[in-house]
C-alpha positions in Angstrom: 227.2 -25.2 54.3 225.5 -22.8 54.1 221.7 -22.8 56.1 219.7 -23.8 53.0 222.2 -26.2 52.2 222.3 -27.9 55.7 217.8 -27.9 55.6 217.8 -29.7 51.7 220.4 -32.5 53.4 218.1 -32.9 56.3 214.7 -33.1 54.1 216.4 -35.7 51.2 218.8 -37.6 53.8 216.5 -37.3 57.4 213.1 -36.8 56.7 213.0 -38.5 53.3 215.6 -41.2 54.3 216.9 -41.3 50.1 218.7 -44.5 49.1 221.3 -45.9 46.7 219.2 -46.9 43.8 215.4 -45.3 44.8 214.2 -43.8 41.9 213.4 -40.0 42.6 211.2 -37.5 41.2 211.3 -33.7 42.3 208.9 -32.2 40.9 209.2 -27.7 41.0 207.5 -25.3 39.2 209.0 -21.9 37.3 209.3 -20.0 40.9 210.9 -23.1 42.2 213.1 -24.6 39.9 216.2 -23.2 42.2 215.0 -25.6 45.1 214.2 -28.7 42.8 217.5 -28.5 41.1 219.3 -28.7 45.0 217.3 -31.2 46.2 217.7 -33.5 43.5 221.5 -32.7 43.4 221.1 -33.8 46.8 219.6 -37.0 46.2 221.9 -37.8 42.9 224.9 -37.2 45.9 223.7 -40.5 47.5 223.4 -42.2 44.3 219.5 -42.3 43.9 218.0 -42.8 40.2 216.7 -38.3 40.6 215.2 -36.4 38.0 213.0 -33.1 38.5 210.2 -31.8 36.7 209.2 -28.4 35.9 206.1 -27.0 35.3 204.1 -24.3 35.7 202.4 -22.7 38.7 199.0 -24.5 39.3 196.3 -21.6 39.5 194.9 -22.7 43.4 196.2 -25.3 45.8 194.6 -28.4 45.2 194.8 -28.4 41.1 195.7 -31.4 39.9 199.6 -30.7 37.8 200.0 -32.6 34.4 199.7 -36.0 33.4 202.6 -36.7 32.8 203.4 -35.0 36.1 200.7 -37.4 37.5 202.4 -40.6 36.2 206.0 -40.0 37.0 204.9 -38.9 40.9 202.9 -43.1 40.8 206.1 -44.3 39.3 208.3 -43.1 42.4 209.8 -44.8 45.3 210.0 -40.7 46.7 208.4 -37.8 45.5 209.9 -34.1 46.5 207.3 -31.2 45.7 208.4 -27.6 45.6 205.6 -25.6 44.5 204.0 -21.9 44.3 200.7 -23.7 45.0 200.4 -27.0 47.1 199.4 -30.7 45.8 199.1 -32.2 48.5 194.8 -33.0 48.5 195.0 -33.8 44.5 194.5 -37.2 43.2 197.8 -37.5 41.6 199.5 -37.6 45.1 197.3 -39.9 47.0 197.8 -42.2 44.2 201.6 -41.5 44.2 200.8 -42.7 47.7 198.4 -45.5 47.0 201.3 -47.3 45.3 203.6 -47.2 47.5 206.0 -43.8 46.8 207.1 -42.0 49.8 207.5 -38.5 49.7 206.5 -35.1 50.3 204.7 -31.7 49.2 206.5 -27.8 50.2 203.8 -26.0 48.9 204.3 -22.2 48.5 207.9 -23.4 49.7 210.8 -20.5 50.1 214.2 -20.6 50.6 214.7 -19.1 53.4 211.1 -20.5 54.8 213.1 -24.0 54.4 216.2 -22.8 56.5 214.9 -21.0 59.4 212.4 -23.9 59.6 214.4 -27.0 58.9 216.8 -26.0 61.9 214.4 -26.7 64.2 213.9 -29.0 67.5 213.5 -32.0 64.9 213.2 -34.3 68.2 211.1 -31.9 70.5 209.3 -30.8 67.4 208.0 -34.5 67.4 207.9 -34.9 70.3 204.9 -32.9 70.7 203.6 -33.5 66.5 203.0 -36.9 68.0 201.6 -36.8 71.8 199.0 -33.9 69.5 198.0 -36.6 67.0 197.1 -39.4 69.3 195.5 -36.5 72.2 193.2 -35.9 68.7 192.5 -39.2 68.2 190.8 -40.0 71.4 188.9 -37.3 71.8 185.6 -36.6 70.4 185.5 -32.9 70.8 186.9 -29.2 70.7 186.9 -26.0 71.9 189.0 -23.1 70.1 188.7 -19.5 71.7 191.0 -16.1 71.5 191.0 -12.8 72.5 189.1 -11.5 69.4 185.6 -13.3 69.9 186.6 -17.1 68.4 184.4 -19.4 70.0 184.5 -22.3 67.8 183.1 -25.9 69.1 184.4 -28.8 66.8 183.3 -32.7 66.5 186.1 -35.3 66.5 184.6 -38.1 66.5 185.7 -41.4 64.8 188.4 -39.6 63.2 192.0 -39.7 63.8 194.9 -37.2 64.3 198.0 -37.4 61.8 201.7 -36.2 63.0 203.2 -33.8 60.5 206.7 -34.6 62.8 209.0 -35.0 59.4 209.8 -39.1 59.2 208.5 -40.0 55.9 210.8 -42.7 55.9 208.1 -45.3 55.3 206.5 -47.0 52.1 203.8 -44.9 51.6 204.3 -42.4 54.4 203.0 -38.5 53.1 203.6 -35.3 54.6 204.3 -31.7 53.8 207.8 -30.0 55.3 209.0 -28.0 56.9 207.4 -30.0 59.6 205.2 -29.2 62.4 202.3 -29.5 63.2 199.3 -32.1 64.9 195.9 -32.1 62.7 192.7 -33.8 62.4 190.7 -34.5 59.9 187.0 -32.6 62.2 183.5 -34.2 61.2 181.8 -30.8 61.8 182.1 -28.0 63.8 179.9 -24.1 64.6 181.0 -20.7 65.9 183.2 -18.6 64.7 187.2 -17.9 64.6 188.8 -14.8 63.7 191.1 -15.6 61.6 195.1 -13.6 61.2 196.4 -15.5 58.4 193.9 -16.9 55.6 195.3 -19.5 52.7 195.2 -18.3 49.8 194.7 -14.6 50.3 197.8 -13.2 53.0 197.4 -12.1 56.3 194.2 -10.2 57.3 195.9 -6.7 58.0 194.8 -4.3 60.7 192.3 -6.0 62.4 191.7 -10.8 62.7 188.8 -11.5 60.0 186.0 -13.1 61.1 184.9 -16.6 59.5 181.7 -17.6 60.8 181.7 -22.1 60.3 177.9 -23.3 60.2 177.1 -27.2 60.2 180.7 -27.8 58.9 181.1 -25.0 56.0 182.3 -21.8 56.2 179.0 -19.9 55.4 180.1 -16.0 56.0 182.9 -13.2 57.0 183.1 -10.1 57.6 186.1 -8.2 55.0 186.7 -8.1 52.0 189.5 -10.3 52.8 188.0 -13.0 54.0 185.5 -12.0 50.5 188.0 -13.4 48.4 188.5 -16.4 50.5 184.8 -17.8 50.2 185.0 -16.9 46.4 188.0 -19.0 46.2 186.6 -21.7 48.2 183.0 -21.4 46.2 184.1 -21.8 42.8 186.2 -25.1 43.4 182.5 -26.7 43.4 179.5 -26.3 46.6 181.8 -28.9 48.7 184.3 -25.9 48.7 183.6 -24.0 52.0 184.1 -27.6 53.7 185.7 -27.9 57.4 188.9 -29.8 56.1 191.0 -30.0 59.8 192.1 -28.5 62.6 195.5 -27.7 63.5 198.4 -27.0 66.2 201.8 -25.6 65.2 204.5 -27.3 66.9 207.5 -26.0 65.1 209.3 -23.1 67.2 211.3 -21.4 64.1 207.7 -20.6 62.5 206.9 -17.0 62.5 203.9 -14.7 61.2 205.7 -14.1 57.5 202.3 -14.2 55.2 203.5 -17.5 54.1 200.7 -19.4 55.0 203.0 -23.5 54.5 205.3 -21.1 58.1 201.8 -19.2 59.4 200.7 -23.1 60.4 203.3 -24.3 61.7 203.5 -21.1 64.2 204.5 -22.9 67.7 201.1 -22.3 69.6 199.1 -21.3 66.8 195.5 -23.0 65.6 194.8 -23.4 62.5 191.7 -24.0 60.5 191.5 -25.3 57.0 188.4 -25.2 54.3 188.1 -27.4 51.3 189.6 -31.0 50.5 190.1 -33.4 53.3 190.2 -37.0 51.6 194.1 -36.5 52.3 193.8 -36.0 55.7 190.9 -39.2 56.7 187.6 -36.7 55.7 186.0 -37.7 53.3 185.6 -34.9 51.0 187.2 -33.9 47.4 187.4 -30.7 46.1 190.6 -28.8 44.5 191.1 -26.5 47.0 192.3 -26.5 50.1 193.6 -23.5 52.5 194.6 -23.0 55.9 193.8 -20.2 58.2 196.1 -19.9 61.4 194.4 -17.7 64.8 197.3 -16.5 66.8 197.0 -16.0 70.4 194.5 -19.1 70.9 193.2 -22.0 73.6 192.3 -25.0 72.2 191.2 -27.2 74.9 190.7 -30.8 73.7 188.7 -33.1 75.1 188.6 -31.7 77.9 192.2 -31.0 78.5 193.9 -27.5 77.4 197.0 -27.5 74.2 197.1 -24.2 73.7 196.4 -21.4 76.5 196.5 -18.2 75.2 199.7 -18.9 72.8 201.1 -20.5 74.8 202.1 -24.7 73.9 200.7 -26.8 77.0 200.3 -30.1 76.1 202.5 -32.3 78.2 204.7 -33.7 75.7 
């Protein structure tokens, strides 16, 4: 069995716990068709009634799928969505979850990324992610710094942390795969951060991009790369630049690659996302959600050191 086949089996058998007789819908696009077929075949081998739908890639993360795809997601027992751009923060995905379907999105997935990251130590990843989620839920605030000059204060009051731990076996469970983070939707935040990777744009280049956050919104950037990010967010509407997420990577197999799905999972990194937050416990609904990764960060949550100079130090 190849590493990719083993990863597909982990997704279907362990993360989603697909059972005989269940209705499974796989949504792929023209760039992920082969992987979509592999996931469908793995579900069929278990005895599930599985179908794969192939659509054109969406233009940006958070753009709605065609109505027929949305209807299929809502009718499924299990959905698996390996696509070029994320459907995580769409009305279609939320409707499927609210209808009781359990499922996973795999935005920006490649066969290499799936093969490598699903070979992680899943038990350790789950301990890290759950410890993070518990701390974030208890916390009122967080403070992010890094050697480049990040200094960002975040308000977490009365928001719940979420563990992206790969356990999607309960009705209505949802996450993205490969797994590996603990995250929360902040109430707000102020300060600056220096991002090495910017969702929807790619790697920053020779130096990280400075992002300025004021009153819970991305307001200024310092480079053409950052301007592309801010333009994409603003194109989604007045709430596009909303501060949507604070997350910490917990997957030891993830590395800097130019793939946002992978980079937000790097053990000991911190990412801050902008755009939609409703699917994470926030209130903003816009058709975009883009993660920006800070390397070698130090993060304190409620005065407890979680990451120090890029090393995950929370007791888990």
